[in-house]
C-alpha positions in Angstrom: 1.3 17.4 24.7 3.6 19.4 22.4 3.5 23.2 22.4 5.3 23.9 19.2 3.1 24.0 16.1 5.4 21.7 14.0 5.5 19.2 16.8 1.7 19.1 17.0 1.5 18.5 13.3 4.1 15.7 13.5 1.9 14.0 16.2 -1.2 14.2 13.9 0.7 12.9 10.9 2.2 10.1 12.9 -1.3 9.0 14.1 -2.6 9.1 10.6 0.3 7.0 9.3 0.1 4.6 12.2 -3.6 3.9 11.5 -2.9 3.4 7.8 0.0 1.1 8.4 -2.0 -0.9 10.9 -4.8 -1.3 8.5 -2.5 -2.5 5.7 -0.7 -4.9 8.0 -4.0 -6.3 9.1 -5.0 -6.9 5.5 -1.7 -8.7 4.9 -2.2 -10.9 7.9 -5.7 -11.8 6.9 -4.6 -12.8 3.4 -1.8 -14.9 4.8 -4.3 -16.7 7.1 -6.5 -17.4 4.1 -3.7 -19.1 2.3 -2.7 -21.1 5.3 -6.3 -22.2 5.9 -6.6 -23.4 2.3 -3.3 -25.3 2.6 -4.4 -26.9 5.9 -7.7 -27.9 4.2 -5.7 -29.3 1.3 -7.8 -27.3 -1.2 -5.4 -26.7 -4.1 -7.7 -24.3 -6.1 -8.6 -22.2 -3.1 -4.9 -22.1 -2.1 -3.8 -20.9 -5.5 -6.5 -18.1 -5.5 -5.7 -17.1 -2.0 -1.9 -17.0 -2.8 -2.5 -14.7 -5.8 -4.5 -12.3 -3.6 -1.9 -12.5 -0.8 1.0 -11.8 -3.1 -0.9 -8.8 -4.4 -1.7 -7.5 -1.0 1.9 -8.0 0.3 3.3 -6.2 -2.8 1.0 -3.3 -2.3 2.1 -3.0 1.3 5.7 -3.1 0.3 5.2 -0.4 -2.3 3.6 1.8 0.3 6.6 1.3 2.6 4.8 -0.7 5.3 7.1 -3.7 4.8 10.7 -3.9 3.8 11.2 -5.6 0.4 13.1 -8.5 1.9 10.4 -9.1 4.5 7.8 -9.1 1.7 9.9 -11.5 -0.4 10.3 -13.9 2.6 6.5 -13.9 3.3 5.7 -14.5 -0.4 8.4 -17.2 -0.6 7.0 -19.1 2.4 3.5 -19.0 1.2 4.5 -20.1 -2.3 6.5 -22.9 -0.9 3.6 -24.1 1.2 1.2 -24.1 -1.7 3.6 -25.8 -4.1 4.4 -28.5 -1.6 0.7 -29.5 -1.5 0.8 -30.9 -5.0 
């Protein structure tokens, strides 16, 4: 364990950020799974709704710095492509 006051604070701040990022990443993964499940079930309406929610979740994660913008774009692109290829 750190002895210096600033080092102790950094440990606490890192723990807080890690927990926040983990929660956000989990939400993104869940929304992606919902889109993939709807695509697998060939449910166009559910897939469109899930895609809209997933894009929103991914964009929020990107704005908070959890994902790089290119990573977010790639995830959104793959999901959109999967939903569009259903039709």
